[in-house]
C-alpha positions in Angstrom: 33.3 91.2 104.0 33.0 90.6 100.4 31.6 94.3 99.7 34.7 95.4 101.3 37.0 93.1 99.2 38.3 91.5 102.6 40.4 88.1 101.9 38.4 85.4 103.4 41.6 84.9 105.9 41.8 88.3 107.3 37.9 88.2 107.3 37.9 85.6 109.6 40.6 87.1 111.8 38.5 90.4 112.1 35.5 88.2 113.6 37.8 86.0 115.7 36.3 83.1 113.7 37.9 79.5 113.1 41.0 79.4 110.7 40.4 78.5 106.6 39.9 74.8 106.0 42.7 72.7 105.0 41.3 73.1 101.6 41.9 76.9 101.8 38.1 77.5 102.3 35.7 79.2 104.4 34.9 77.3 107.1 31.1 77.0 108.2 30.5 77.9 111.7 27.7 79.9 113.7 28.7 83.4 115.4 29.1 83.0 119.3 29.8 85.7 122.0 32.7 88.1 120.9 32.2 87.1 117.4 28.6 88.4 117.6 29.6 91.5 119.4 32.5 91.9 116.6 30.0 91.3 113.5 27.5 93.9 115.2 30.6 96.3 115.1 31.4 95.9 111.8 28.0 96.3 110.7 28.0 99.8 112.1 31.3 100.6 110.5 29.7 99.4 107.2 26.6 101.5 108.0 28.6 104.6 108.9 31.3 104.6 106.7 28.6 103.8 103.6 26.7 106.9 104.7 29.8 109.1 104.6 32.1 107.9 101.9 29.4 105.8 99.8 31.5 102.6 100.1 33.0 101.6 102.9 35.5 99.4 101.3 37.0 102.4 99.6 37.5 104.0 102.9 39.0 101.1 104.5 41.5 100.5 102.7 43.0 104.3 102.0 45.7 105.1 104.3 44.8 107.8 107.0 47.0 109.7 108.9 44.5 110.4 111.6 44.9 109.2 115.0 44.2 106.5 115.6 45.6 105.2 112.2 49.1 106.7 112.1 49.4 105.8 108.3 48.0 102.5 108.2 44.6 101.9 106.7 41.6 101.3 108.9 41.3 98.0 108.0 44.7 97.1 108.6 44.5 99.0 112.4 41.5 96.7 113.2 43.6 93.4 112.1 46.3 94.6 114.3 44.3 95.7 117.0 41.5 93.3 117.3 38.4 93.7 119.1 39.9 97.4 120.6 40.9 98.7 117.0 37.5 97.5 115.2 36.0 100.0 118.2 38.0 102.4 117.4 37.3 102.9 113.9 33.6 102.7 114.9 34.5 105.7 117.3 36.6 107.8 114.9 33.6 107.4 112.2 30.6 108.0 114.8 32.7 111.0 115.7 33.1 112.4 112.1 29.3 111.9 111.7 28.8 114.0 114.4 31.2 116.6 113.0 29.4 116.7 110.0 25.9 117.0 111.4 26.6 119.7 113.3 28.6 121.5 110.3 25.0 121.1 108.6 23.6 123.0 111.3 25.8 125.5 112.0 
């Protein structure tokens, strides 16, 4: 999340984590269940976006007109739609990666 320049509160929302502490600091906790799954999806997003765009954080914070983003940034889409939004972003990146690989072949 630091590489993506995502504020702590938004980062915790992305992984369905606990809220910030009463002092506004990141809480210490172990990932469990859905959090582990979300973290794995976010790691794949980071890998694909970095491979394709050089730095994932830049692409994630750029407005995108392609479906499913409808003018929002991929990060906004993930925050608004939770786990389903995270999966949408990963599917989008996988499809783009597949298309680029086909272009290299053809």
